[in-house]
TORKOL-4160 file (C-alpha; in steps of 0.2 Angstrom, whole numbers, padded with zeros to 4 digits, m for minus):
85
<pt num="1" X="0456" Y="0478" Z="0550"/>
<pt num="2" X="0453" Y="0493" Z="0541"/>
<pt num="3" X="0462" Y="0499" Z="0527"/>
<pt num="4" X="0473" Y="0515" Z="0525"/>
<pt num="5" X="0479" Y="0520" Z="0507"/>
<pt num="6" X="0493" Y="0530" Z="0503"/>
<pt num="7" X="0496" Y="0538" Z="0487"/>
<pt num="8" X="0515" Y="0537" Z="0485"/>
<pt num="9" X="0518" Y="0542" Z="0467"/>
<pt num="10" X="0527" Y="0561" Z="0473"/>
<pt num="11" X="0542" Y="0550" Z="0484"/>
<pt num="12" X="0558" Y="0548" Z="0476"/>
<pt num="13" X="0565" Y="0532" Z="0476"/>
<pt num="14" X="0577" Y="0530" Z="0489"/>
<pt num="15" X="0581" Y="0522" Z="0508"/>
<pt num="16" X="0572" Y="0539" Z="0515"/>
<pt num="17" X="0556" Y="0536" Z="0508"/>
<pt num="18" X="0558" Y="0516" Z="0513"/>
<pt num="19" X="0562" Y="0520" Z="0531"/>
<pt num="20" X="0546" Y="0533" Z="0533"/>
<pt num="21" X="0534" Y="0521" Z="0524"/>
<pt num="22" X="0539" Y="0507" Z="0536"/>
<pt num="23" X="0538" Y="0517" Z="0551"/>
<pt num="24" X="0522" Y="0523" Z="0545"/>
<pt num="25" X="0517" Y="0505" Z="0541"/>
<pt num="26" X="0522" Y="0501" Z="0560"/>
<pt num="27" X="0512" Y="0515" Z="0566"/>
<pt num="28" X="0495" Y="0510" Z="0556"/>
<pt num="29" X="0497" Y="0493" Z="0561"/>
<pt num="30" X="0498" Y="0499" Z="0580"/>
<pt num="31" X="0481" Y="0510" Z="0577"/>
<pt num="32" X="0474" Y="0496" Z="0569"/>
<pt num="33" X="0475" Y="0499" Z="0552"/>
<pt num="34" X="0482" Y="0490" Z="0536"/>
<pt num="35" X="0490" Y="0502" Z="0524"/>
<pt num="36" X="0492" Y="0500" Z="0506"/>
<pt num="37" X="0503" Y="0508" Z="0494"/>
<pt num="38" X="0496" Y="0517" Z="0479"/>
<pt num="39" X="0504" Y="0522" Z="0463"/>
<pt num="40" X="0522" Y="0518" Z="0468"/>
<pt num="41" X="0535" Y="0519" Z="0455"/>
<pt num="42" X="0544" Y="0503" Z="0448"/>
<pt num="43" X="0560" Y="0511" Z="0456"/>
<pt num="44" X="0553" Y="0512" Z="0474"/>
<pt num="45" X="0543" Y="0497" Z="0472"/>
<pt num="46" X="0561" Y="0487" Z="0467"/>
<pt num="47" X="0570" Y="0495" Z="0482"/>
<pt num="48" X="0555" Y="0490" Z="0494"/>
<pt num="49" X="0558" Y="0472" Z="0487"/>
<pt num="50" X="0577" Y="0474" Z="0488"/>
<pt num="51" X="0576" Y="0480" Z="0506"/>
<pt num="52" X="0567" Y="0464" Z="0511"/>
<pt num="53" X="0551" Y="0473" Z="0514"/>
<pt num="54" X="0542" Y="0468" Z="0502"/>
<pt num="55" X="0530" Y="0457" Z="0512"/>
<pt num="56" X="0528" Y="0472" Z="0524"/>
<pt num="57" X="0526" Y="0485" Z="0513"/>
<pt num="58" X="0511" Y="0482" Z="0502"/>
<pt num="59" X="0511" Y="0489" Z="0486"/>
<pt num="60" X="0494" Y="0487" Z="0476"/>
<pt num="61" X="0498" Y="0482" Z="0458"/>
<pt num="62" X="0497" Y="0497" Z="0447"/>
<pt num="63" X="0478" Y="0491" Z="0437"/>
<pt num="64" X="0480" Y="0494" Z="0417"/>
<pt num="65" X="0466" Y="0504" Z="0411"/>
<pt num="66" X="0453" Y="0496" Z="0403"/>
<pt num="67" X="0451" Y="0502" Z="0384"/>
<pt num="68" X="0434" Y="0507" Z="0377"/>
<pt num="69" X="0426" Y="0506" Z="0362"/>
<pt num="70" X="0418" Y="0518" Z="0354"/>
<pt num="71" X="0401" Y="0515" Z="0347"/>
<pt num="72" X="0402" Y="0521" Z="0329"/>
<pt num="73" X="0386" Y="0516" Z="0325"/>
<pt num="74" X="0381" Y="0499" Z="0316"/>
<pt num="75" X="0389" Y="0492" Z="0301"/>
<pt num="76" X="0381" Y="0476" Z="0295"/>
<pt num="77" X="0377" Y="0471" Z="0276"/>
<pt num="78" X="0364" Y="0462" Z="0274"/>
<pt num="79" X="0352" Y="0457" Z="0259"/>
<pt num="80" X="0333" Y="0461" Z="0259"/>
<pt num="81" X="0321" Y="0450" Z="0255"/>
<pt num="82" X="0308" Y="0466" Z="0254"/>
<pt num="83" X="0315" Y="0483" Z="0249"/>
<pt num="84" X="0306" Y="0495" Z="0256"/>
<pt num="85" X="0294" Y="0505" Z="0246"/>
């Protein structure tokens, strides 16, 4: 089954949105797709679970952005046996 991703960050968390997503999920399955919801707000995720559609409407978990370390150079301290001449 092919995956179909849907960015729902602009959706308002209300029953009309959940109804539309449930209908979209049904149409996607009938067409042979697996619908994944991306960037759902906490309120929308809560409403989906509250309506009992948490198993039907698959919301992708938000991934934490990895913190990158800035490469500022090497800062080591050591004693040299032979100082450079």
